[in-house]
C-alpha positions in Angstrom: 146.4 -19.2 170.4 148.7 -16.2 170.6 148.1 -13.7 167.8 151.1 -12.4 165.8 151.7 -8.7 166.5 153.6 -6.5 164.2 157.1 -5.7 165.4 158.3 -2.1 166.2 160.3 -2.1 163.0 157.3 -2.9 160.8 155.2 -0.2 162.5 157.9 2.5 162.1 158.2 1.6 158.4 154.5 2.0 158.0 154.6 5.4 159.6 157.4 6.5 157.4 155.5 5.4 154.2 152.4 7.3 155.4 154.4 10.4 156.0 155.9 10.3 152.5 152.5 9.9 151.0 151.3 12.9 153.0 154.3 14.9 151.8 153.6 13.9 148.2 150.1 15.3 148.4 151.4 18.7 149.6 152.1 21.0 146.6 155.8 22.1 146.3 156.7 25.6 147.3 158.1 27.7 144.5 160.4 30.5 144.8 160.0 34.0 143.4 159.8 34.4 139.6 163.3 36.0 139.5 164.8 33.1 141.4 163.2 30.6 139.0 164.4 32.6 136.0 168.0 32.5 137.4 167.7 28.8 138.1 166.8 28.0 134.5 169.6 26.9 132.1 170.1 28.8 128.9 168.3 26.1 126.9 165.3 26.3 129.3 165.2 30.1 128.9 165.4 29.8 125.2 162.5 27.3 125.3 160.4 29.7 127.3 161.1 32.6 124.9 160.1 30.4 122.0 156.8 29.6 123.7 155.9 33.2 124.4 157.1 34.6 121.1 154.4 34.3 118.5 155.5 32.8 115.2 154.8 35.0 112.3 154.5 33.5 108.8 153.7 34.8 105.4 154.2 38.3 104.1 154.7 39.8 107.6 157.5 37.5 108.5 161.0 39.1 108.6 162.6 42.2 109.9 161.1 45.6 109.4 164.5 47.2 109.6 165.4 45.6 106.3 163.2 48.3 104.7 163.4 51.0 107.4 167.2 51.3 107.4 167.7 52.0 103.6 164.8 54.5 103.7 166.4 56.3 106.6 169.9 56.2 105.1 168.9 57.7 101.7 167.0 60.6 103.4 170.0 61.3 105.7 172.4 61.4 102.8 170.1 63.7 100.8 169.6 66.1 103.8 173.4 66.1 104.4 174.1 67.1 100.9 171.7 70.0 101.1 173.2 71.2 104.4 176.8 71.1 103.2 175.9 73.3 100.3 175.8 70.7 97.4 173.0 72.8 96.0 172.4 76.6 96.2 170.2 78.0 99.0 167.5 78.3 96.3 167.6 74.5 95.8 166.6 73.5 99.3 163.8 71.5 97.9 166.1 69.2 95.9 166.0 66.6 98.6 162.2 66.5 99.0 161.4 63.9 96.3 163.7 61.4 98.2 162.6 62.5 101.7 158.9 62.5 101.0 158.5 59.5 98.6 161.3 57.2 99.7 162.2 58.0 103.3 158.8 59.1 104.8 156.8 56.5 103.0 159.4 53.7 103.5 159.6 54.4 107.2 155.8 54.5 107.5 155.5 51.1 105.8 158.2 49.7 108.1 156.4 51.1 111.2 153.2 49.4 110.2 155.2 46.2 109.5 156.8 46.4 113.0 153.4 47.0 114.6 151.9 44.0 112.8 154.6 41.6 114.2 154.4 43.1 117.7 157.8 44.8 117.7 156.9 47.9 119.8 160.4 49.3 120.1 161.1 49.1 116.4 157.7 50.7 115.6 158.4 53.4 118.1 161.7 54.5 116.6 160.7 54.1 112.9 157.4 55.9 113.6 159.1 58.9 115.2 161.5 59.2 112.3 158.7 58.8 109.7 157.0 61.8 111.4 160.2 63.8 111.4 160.9 63.3 107.7 157.3 63.9 106.6 157.0 67.1 108.7 160.4 68.3 107.3 159.2 67.9 103.8 155.9 69.7 104.4 157.7 72.5 106.2 160.0 73.2 103.2 157.1 72.9 100.8 154.9 75.1 102.9 157.5 77.8 103.4 158.3 77.9 99.7 154.7 78.0 98.5 153.1 80.0 101.3 150.8 77.2 102.4 150.6 78.1 106.1 150.3 81.9 105.8 153.7 82.5 107.4 155.1 85.9 106.7 158.7 86.7 105.8 159.3 88.0 109.3 158.4 84.7 110.9 160.4 82.4 108.5 163.4 82.0 110.8 161.2 81.6 113.9 159.2 78.9 112.2 162.4 76.9 111.4 163.6 77.4 115.0 160.2 76.2 116.3 160.5 73.1 114.1 164.0 72.3 115.2 163.5 72.8 118.9 160.4 70.6 118.9 162.2 67.8 117.3 165.3 68.2 119.4 163.0 67.6 122.4 161.5 64.5 120.9 164.8 63.0 119.6 166.5 63.6 123.0 163.6 61.9 124.7 163.8 58.9 122.3 167.6 58.7 122.9 167.3 58.5 126.6 164.3 56.1 126.5 166.2 53.6 124.3 169.5 53.3 126.1 168.9 49.5 126.5 169.4 49.1 122.7 172.8 48.2 121.2 175.3 51.0 121.3 175.1 51.5 117.5 171.5 52.5 117.7 172.2 54.9 120.6 175.0 56.4 118.5 172.6 57.1 115.6 170.1 58.8 117.9 172.7 60.8 119.7 174.2 62.0 116.4 170.7 63.0 115.2 170.4 65.1 118.3 173.7 66.8 117.6 172.9 67.4 114.0 169.6 69.1 114.9 171.3 71.3 117.5 174.0 72.4 115.0 171.4 73.2 112.4 169.4 75.2 115.0 172.5 77.2 115.9 173.1 77.8 112.2 169.5 79.0 111.7 169.7 81.3 114.7 173.0 82.9 113.6 172.3 82.6 109.9 175.6 80.8 109.6 176.4 78.5 106.7 179.3 76.9 108.6 177.0 75.6 111.4 174.7 74.2 108.7 177.6 72.5 107.1 178.7 71.0 110.4 175.1 69.7 110.8 175.4 68.1 107.3 178.7 66.5 108.2 177.1 64.9 111.3 174.2 63.7 109.1 176.7 61.8 107.0 178.1 60.2 110.2 174.8 58.8 111.4 174.0 57.7 107.9 177.3 55.8 107.9 176.4 54.0 111.2 173.0 53.3 109.6 174.8 51.5 106.7 176.8 49.4 109.3 173.6 48.4 111.1 172.0 47.6 107.7 174.9 45.2 106.9 174.1 43.3 110.1 170.4 43.2 109.3 171.1 42.1 105.7 173.5 39.4 106.9 170.8 37.8 109.1 168.2 38.2 106.4 170.4 36.3 103.9 171.2 33.5 106.3 174.5 34.9 107.7 175.6 35.7 111.2 174.7 39.0 113.0 177.2 41.7 113.3 178.0 42.9 116.9 176.6 46.4 117.4 178.1 47.0 120.9 176.8 46.6 124.4 173.9 48.7 125.6 174.9 51.8 127.6 172.1 50.9 130.1 171.9 47.0 130.2 169.0 45.3 131.7 169.0 43.6 135.1 171.2 40.5 135.3 168.4 38.4 136.7 166.6 38.5 133.3 167.2 36.0 130.5 169.5 36.7 127.7 168.2 39.2 125.1 169.5 40.4 121.7 170.1 44.1 121.7 166.7 45.2 122.9 164.9 43.7 125.9 161.7 45.7 125.6 160.2 43.6 122.8 159.2 40.0 122.8 160.3 39.4 119.2 163.9 38.4 118.6 163.8 39.3 115.0 165.0 42.9 115.4 168.1 44.4 116.9 169.6 40.9 116.8 173.1 41.9 116.3 174.1 42.7 119.9 173.8 40.0 122.5 173.7 41.0 126.2 174.7 38.0 128.3 173.1 37.4 131.7 175.3 37.5 134.8 177.1 34.2 135.4 
Protein backbone atom coordinates (compact mmCIF):
# COMPACT_ATOMS: atom_id res chain seq x y z
CA UNK A 1 0.00 0.00 0.00
CA UNK A 2 2.79 2.52 0.78
CA UNK A 3 4.59 3.75 -2.35
CA UNK A 4 8.38 3.66 -2.45
CA UNK A 5 9.81 7.15 -2.37
CA UNK A 6 13.28 7.99 -3.56
CA UNK A 7 15.71 8.64 -0.81
CA UNK A 8 17.47 11.99 -0.37
CA UNK A 9 20.74 10.49 -1.60
CA UNK A 10 19.14 9.36 -4.87
CA UNK A 11 17.57 12.79 -5.45
CA UNK A 12 20.87 14.58 -4.84
CA UNK A 13 22.66 12.27 -7.30
CA UNK A 14 20.02 13.00 -9.92
CA UNK A 15 20.47 16.75 -9.40
CA UNK A 16 24.24 16.43 -9.72
CA UNK A 17 23.95 14.49 -12.99
CA UNK A 18 21.54 17.06 -14.41
CA UNK A 19 23.92 19.88 -13.45
CA UNK A 20 26.79 18.11 -15.22
CA UNK A 21 24.69 17.67 -18.35
CA UNK A 22 23.85 21.38 -18.31
CA UNK A 23 27.52 22.29 -17.93
CA UNK A 24 28.45 20.04 -20.83
CA UNK A 25 26.02 21.94 -23.05
CA UNK A 26 27.67 25.28 -22.25
CA UNK A 27 30.58 26.07 -24.63
CA UNK A 28 33.97 26.33 -22.97
CA UNK A 29 35.40 29.80 -22.51
CA UNK A 30 38.67 30.34 -24.34
CA UNK A 31 41.37 32.71 -23.35
CA UNK A 32 43.00 35.33 -25.54
CA UNK A 33 44.89 34.23 -28.69
CA UNK A 34 48.23 35.12 -27.08
CA UNK A 35 47.40 33.01 -24.00
CA UNK A 36 46.47 30.06 -26.20
CA UNK A 37 49.68 30.50 -28.23
CA UNK A 38 51.76 30.42 -25.05
CA UNK A 39 49.86 27.34 -23.82
CA UNK A 40 50.73 25.34 -26.92
CA UNK A 41 53.68 22.99 -26.82
CA UNK A 42 56.44 23.35 -29.44
CA UNK A 43 55.02 20.35 -31.33
CA UNK A 44 51.55 21.93 -31.37
CA UNK A 45 52.95 25.24 -32.59
CA UNK A 46 54.89 23.48 -35.34
CA UNK A 47 51.70 21.68 -36.37
CA UNK A 48 49.83 24.99 -36.59
CA UNK A 49 52.61 26.50 -38.70
CA UNK A 50 52.51 23.52 -41.05
CA UNK A 51 48.76 23.93 -41.45
CA UNK A 52 48.93 27.65 -42.34
CA UNK A 53 52.03 27.36 -44.53
CA UNK A 54 51.10 26.53 -48.11
CA UNK A 55 53.10 23.65 -49.52
CA UNK A 56 54.83 24.58 -52.75
CA UNK A 57 55.79 21.90 -55.21
CA UNK A 58 57.27 21.83 -58.65
CA UNK A 59 59.57 24.43 -60.20
CA UNK A 60 58.70 27.09 -57.59
CA UNK A 61 59.68 24.95 -54.62
CA UNK A 62 62.95 25.89 -52.93
CA UNK A 63 64.68 29.00 -51.64
CA UNK A 64 64.94 32.13 -53.84
CA UNK A 65 68.09 33.12 -51.95
CA UNK A 66 69.88 30.20 -53.59
CA UNK A 67 69.91 32.31 -56.77
CA UNK A 68 69.67 35.80 -55.29
CA UNK A 69 72.77 35.58 -53.10
CA UNK A 70 75.25 34.59 -55.86
CA UNK A 71 73.83 37.31 -58.10
CA UNK A 72 74.29 39.86 -55.31
CA UNK A 73 77.80 38.66 -54.45
CA UNK A 74 79.21 38.78 -57.98
CA UNK A 75 77.90 42.32 -58.51
CA UNK A 76 79.32 43.46 -55.17
CA UNK A 77 82.76 42.08 -56.00
CA UNK A 78 82.73 43.71 -59.44
CA UNK A 79 81.71 47.09 -58.00
CA UNK A 80 84.31 46.81 -55.26
CA UNK A 81 87.06 46.18 -57.81
CA UNK A 82 86.05 49.27 -59.76
CA UNK A 83 85.97 51.45 -56.63
CA UNK A 84 89.39 50.36 -55.35
CA UNK A 85 90.96 51.28 -58.69
CA UNK A 86 91.40 47.86 -60.30
CA UNK A 87 90.60 49.59 -63.59
CA UNK A 88 91.36 53.16 -64.63
CA UNK A 89 88.74 55.91 -64.23
CA UNK A 90 87.98 55.50 -67.93
CA UNK A 91 87.08 51.84 -67.34
CA UNK A 92 84.17 52.47 -64.98
CA UNK A 93 81.90 50.50 -67.27
CA UNK A 94 83.98 47.34 -66.85
CA UNK A 95 81.60 46.01 -64.22
CA UNK A 96 78.40 46.70 -66.17
CA UNK A 97 78.16 43.35 -68.03
CA UNK A 98 78.17 41.56 -64.68
CA UNK A 99 75.95 44.06 -62.89
CA UNK A 100 73.29 44.34 -65.62
CA UNK A 101 73.18 40.79 -66.97
CA UNK A 102 74.05 38.71 -63.92
CA UNK A 103 73.20 40.75 -60.84
CA UNK A 104 70.18 42.81 -61.90
CA UNK A 105 68.53 40.03 -63.90
CA UNK A 106 69.37 37.36 -61.32
CA UNK A 107 67.90 39.42 -58.49
CA UNK A 108 64.80 40.18 -60.55
CA UNK A 109 64.22 36.47 -61.17
CA UNK A 110 64.76 35.76 -57.47
CA UNK A 111 62.28 38.48 -56.55
CA UNK A 112 59.60 36.99 -58.80
CA UNK A 113 60.39 33.57 -57.36
CA UNK A 114 59.96 34.86 -53.80
CA UNK A 115 56.68 36.57 -54.70
CA UNK A 116 55.37 33.36 -56.25
CA UNK A 117 55.96 31.36 -53.06
CA UNK A 118 54.62 34.11 -50.79
CA UNK A 119 57.92 35.20 -49.21
CA UNK A 120 57.23 38.91 -48.84
CA UNK A 121 60.34 39.79 -46.83
CA UNK A 122 62.64 38.04 -49.31
CA UNK A 123 60.91 39.67 -52.28
CA UNK A 124 61.17 43.07 -50.59
CA UNK A 125 64.93 42.88 -50.07
CA UNK A 126 65.81 41.24 -53.38
CA UNK A 127 63.53 43.61 -55.28
CA UNK A 128 65.13 46.70 -53.75
CA UNK A 129 68.61 45.45 -54.61
CA UNK A 130 67.52 44.54 -58.14
CA UNK A 131 66.37 48.13 -58.59
CA UNK A 132 69.63 49.47 -57.19
CA UNK A 133 71.89 47.47 -59.47
CA UNK A 134 69.78 48.08 -62.57
CA UNK A 135 69.62 51.82 -61.92
CA UNK A 136 73.38 51.94 -61.29
CA UNK A 137 74.08 50.27 -64.61
CA UNK A 138 71.79 52.63 -66.51
CA UNK A 139 73.30 55.62 -64.71
CA UNK A 140 76.81 54.75 -65.85
CA UNK A 141 75.69 53.97 -69.40
CA UNK A 142 73.59 57.12 -69.56
CA UNK A 143 76.39 59.39 -68.35
CA UNK A 144 78.94 57.83 -70.70
CA UNK A 145 76.72 58.04 -73.78
CA UNK A 146 74.76 61.19 -73.01
CA UNK A 147 71.38 59.43 -72.93
CA UNK A 148 69.73 61.71 -70.41
CA UNK A 149 70.90 65.07 -71.71
CA UNK A 150 73.02 65.76 -68.62
CA UNK A 151 75.74 68.35 -69.16
CA UNK A 152 79.28 68.20 -67.85
CA UNK A 153 78.48 70.70 -65.10
CA UNK A 154 75.81 68.40 -63.68
CA UNK A 155 77.74 65.14 -63.76
CA UNK A 156 78.79 65.26 -60.12
CA UNK A 157 75.39 66.48 -58.93
CA UNK A 158 73.75 63.61 -60.81
CA UNK A 159 75.93 61.07 -59.03
CA UNK A 160 75.23 62.74 -55.69
CA UNK A 161 71.49 62.63 -56.38
CA UNK A 162 71.72 58.93 -57.18
CA UNK A 163 73.71 58.10 -54.04
CA UNK A 164 71.61 60.18 -51.65
CA UNK A 165 68.40 58.65 -52.96
CA UNK A 166 69.67 55.11 -52.45
CA UNK A 167 71.15 55.91 -49.04
CA UNK A 168 67.65 56.89 -47.92
CA UNK A 169 66.11 53.68 -49.28
CA UNK A 170 68.82 51.37 -47.95
CA UNK A 171 68.70 52.99 -44.51
CA UNK A 172 64.93 52.56 -44.47
CA UNK A 173 65.31 48.90 -45.46
CA UNK A 174 67.92 48.33 -42.75
CA UNK A 175 65.70 49.70 -40.00
CA UNK A 176 62.61 47.91 -41.28
CA UNK A 177 64.30 44.49 -41.26
CA UNK A 178 65.93 44.45 -37.83
CA UNK A 179 63.91 41.30 -37.04
CA UNK A 180 66.09 39.37 -39.48
CA UNK A 181 69.14 37.42 -38.40
CA UNK A 182 72.13 39.60 -37.51
CA UNK A 183 74.05 38.59 -40.65
CA UNK A 184 71.39 40.13 -42.90
CA UNK A 185 71.38 43.32 -40.83
CA UNK A 186 75.18 43.47 -41.13
CA UNK A 187 74.98 43.25 -44.93
CA UNK A 188 72.40 46.03 -45.15
CA UNK A 189 74.29 48.22 -42.69
CA UNK A 190 77.55 47.81 -44.62
CA UNK A 191 75.76 48.69 -47.85
CA UNK A 192 74.67 51.94 -46.18
CA UNK A 193 78.24 52.63 -45.08
CA UNK A 194 79.64 51.92 -48.55
CA UNK A 195 77.15 54.28 -50.20
CA UNK A 196 78.00 57.04 -47.70
CA UNK A 197 81.73 56.61 -48.30
CA UNK A 198 81.26 56.74 -52.06
CA UNK A 199 79.10 59.85 -51.68
CA UNK A 200 81.83 61.56 -49.66
CA UNK A 201 84.35 60.55 -52.32
CA UNK A 202 82.20 62.00 -55.11
CA UNK A 203 81.61 65.26 -53.22
CA UNK A 204 85.33 65.71 -52.46
CA UNK A 205 86.59 64.10 -55.69
CA UNK A 206 88.72 61.82 -53.53
CA UNK A 207 89.95 58.45 -54.74
CA UNK A 208 90.76 57.39 -51.17
CA UNK A 209 87.12 57.67 -50.08
CA UNK A 210 86.08 55.68 -53.13
CA UNK A 211 88.62 52.99 -52.26
CA UNK A 212 87.24 52.87 -48.73
CA UNK A 213 83.78 52.32 -50.19
CA UNK A 214 85.17 49.52 -52.35
CA UNK A 215 86.74 47.87 -49.30
CA UNK A 216 83.38 47.93 -47.51
CA UNK A 217 81.78 46.40 -50.62
CA UNK A 218 84.18 43.47 -50.25
CA UNK A 219 83.11 43.14 -46.63
CA UNK A 220 79.38 42.82 -47.32
CA UNK A 221 80.16 40.51 -50.23
CA UNK A 222 82.08 38.28 -47.78
CA UNK A 223 79.13 38.15 -45.39
CA UNK A 224 76.95 37.33 -48.38
CA UNK A 225 79.20 34.36 -49.12
CA UNK A 226 78.77 33.17 -45.51
CA UNK A 227 74.99 33.44 -45.77
CA UNK A 228 75.07 31.58 -49.07
CA UNK A 229 76.94 28.68 -47.44
CA UNK A 230 74.03 28.34 -45.01
CA UNK A 231 71.47 28.45 -47.82
CA UNK A 232 73.43 25.92 -49.88
CA UNK A 233 73.79 23.64 -46.86
CA UNK A 234 70.01 23.51 -46.36
CA UNK A 235 69.40 23.11 -50.10
CA UNK A 236 71.72 20.10 -50.25
CA UNK A 237 70.23 18.39 -47.20
CA UNK A 238 72.60 19.72 -44.54
CA UNK A 239 72.07 21.72 -41.40
CA UNK A 240 71.55 25.50 -41.40
CA UNK A 241 74.39 27.75 -40.31
CA UNK A 242 73.57 30.09 -37.39
CA UNK A 243 73.47 33.69 -38.60
CA UNK A 244 73.11 35.45 -35.27
CA UNK A 245 70.17 36.62 -33.21
CA UNK A 246 68.05 39.49 -34.54
CA UNK A 247 68.84 42.90 -33.11
CA UNK A 248 65.11 43.47 -32.63
CA UNK A 249 63.58 40.10 -31.72
CA UNK A 250 59.86 39.53 -31.93
CA UNK A 251 57.58 39.40 -28.87
CA UNK A 252 58.17 36.31 -26.68
CA UNK A 253 54.48 35.35 -26.81
CA UNK A 254 54.74 34.37 -30.45
CA UNK A 255 55.77 30.98 -31.66
CA UNK A 256 59.28 30.13 -32.66
CA UNK A 257 60.43 31.50 -36.00
CA UNK A 258 63.53 31.04 -38.10
CA UNK A 259 65.34 34.30 -38.65
CA UNK A 260 62.46 36.34 -40.01
CA UNK A 261 59.02 36.44 -38.41
CA UNK A 262 57.32 38.57 -41.04
CA UNK A 263 56.83 35.79 -43.59
CA UNK A 264 54.74 32.64 -43.30
CA UNK A 265 57.15 30.49 -45.24
CA UNK A 266 59.98 28.84 -43.32
CA UNK A 267 62.05 28.24 -46.41
CA UNK A 268 64.06 31.48 -46.29
CA UNK A 269 66.28 32.98 -43.62
CA UNK A 270 66.29 29.54 -41.98
CA UNK A 271 69.69 29.74 -40.44
CA UNK A 272 68.95 31.76 -37.33
CA UNK A 273 66.47 30.40 -34.81
CA UNK A 274 64.83 32.73 -32.32
CA UNK A 275 63.55 30.72 -29.33
CA UNK A 276 60.41 31.76 -27.54
CA UNK A 277 60.56 32.77 -23.91
CA UNK A 278 60.56 29.83 -21.55
